[in-house]
C-alpha positions in Angstrom: 87.8 109.7 85.0 89.5 109.6 88.4 89.8 106.4 90.5 91.4 105.9 94.0 92.6 103.0 95.9 94.5 103.6 99.1 94.5 107.2 100.3 97.8 107.7 98.9 97.1 106.5 95.4 95.0 108.0 92.6 94.8 107.9 88.8 93.4 110.5 86.5 92.9 109.9 82.8 92.6 112.5 80.1 92.1 111.8 76.4 92.6 114.5 73.8 92.5 113.9 70.0 95.0 111.1 69.5 96.8 111.2 72.8 95.8 109.7 76.3 97.4 110.7 79.7 97.2 108.6 82.7 98.6 110.5 85.8 99.9 108.3 88.6 99.9 109.9 92.1 101.3 107.9 95.0 102.8 104.6 95.6 102.7 102.2 92.6 103.2 98.7 94.2 101.5 95.4 94.9 98.2 97.0 96.3 97.8 99.5 93.4 99.4 98.1 90.3 96.2 96.2 89.2 94.3 99.4 89.2 96.8 101.0 86.8 96.6 98.0 84.5 92.9 97.9 84.5 92.8 101.8 83.8 95.1 101.5 80.9 93.0 98.6 79.5 89.8 100.6 79.8 91.4 103.6 78.3 92.7 101.6 75.2 89.3 99.8 74.8 87.6 103.3 74.9 89.9 104.7 72.2 87.3 104.1 69.6 85.4 107.1 70.8 88.3 109.3 69.4 88.0 110.5 65.9 91.4 109.0 65.0 91.8 106.6 67.8 94.7 106.9 70.5 98.0 106.8 69.0 100.0 107.6 72.1 99.4 106.6 75.8 101.5 108.8 78.2 101.8 107.6 81.8 102.8 110.7 83.7 104.8 109.9 86.9 105.3 113.4 88.2 103.3 112.4 91.2 104.9 108.9 91.8 106.3 108.6 95.3 107.5 104.9 95.1 107.5 102.0 92.8 108.2 98.3 93.6 108.8 95.1 91.4 104.9 94.7 91.1 104.9 98.3 89.8 107.5 97.4 87.2 105.4 94.2 86.3 102.5 96.4 85.7 104.5 98.6 83.3 105.6 95.6 81.4 101.9 94.4 81.1 100.9 97.9 79.9 103.7 97.7 77.3 102.1 94.4 76.0 98.6 95.9 76.0 99.9 99.1 73.9 101.7 96.9 71.5 98.6 94.8 70.9 96.7 98.1 70.3 99.2 99.6 68.0 99.6 102.3 70.6 103.1 104.2 71.4 103.8 104.1 75.1 105.5 107.2 76.8 106.7 107.2 80.4 106.7 111.0 81.4 108.1 112.9 84.2 110.0 110.0 85.6 111.3 110.6 89.1 114.8 109.5 90.2 113.5 106.2 91.9 111.7 105.1 88.7 114.7 106.0 86.5 117.0 104.0 88.7 114.6 100.9 88.7 114.4 101.1 84.9 118.2 101.5 84.7 119.0 98.6 87.0 116.5 96.2 85.3 117.5 97.3 81.8 113.8 97.8 80.9 113.6 101.5 79.8 114.5 101.0 76.2 112.0 98.1 75.9 109.3 100.1 77.6 109.7 103.2 75.5 110.7 101.6 72.1 108.3 102.3 69.2 105.5 99.8 69.2 105.3 96.8 66.5 102.0 98.1 65.0 100.0 94.9 63.9 102.3 92.6 65.8 99.7 91.9 68.3 100.2 89.1 70.9 101.9 86.8 68.4 104.8 84.7 70.0 107.6 83.2 68.1 106.5 79.8 66.7 102.9 80.8 67.1 102.2 80.4 63.4 
């Protein structure tokens, strides 16, 4: 499945055995972040078609040009989705700009930590 938004942005999804890869090409920003979040949501929802279900979601940033605060927000939303699905999130091939953003905001450890399987969307005090 390949989708495109502005000419400088595209997503490609590949699912093999228990791993899914979403390749990001172009700018991940205000105009494109919803498409990434939606694509991940569809990929996780379609994981039932895999014999053992998707256990890992790899977002490949080798083709990423730039990312802004909305792109970071999209990554945080994706982390919530993968946690709810019990799927491990991997941020692969991170370019220097993304590394810097994750370092400045202190979000790298949160985004790439092992998921809390079965935790779902429960919040403290939501008994």
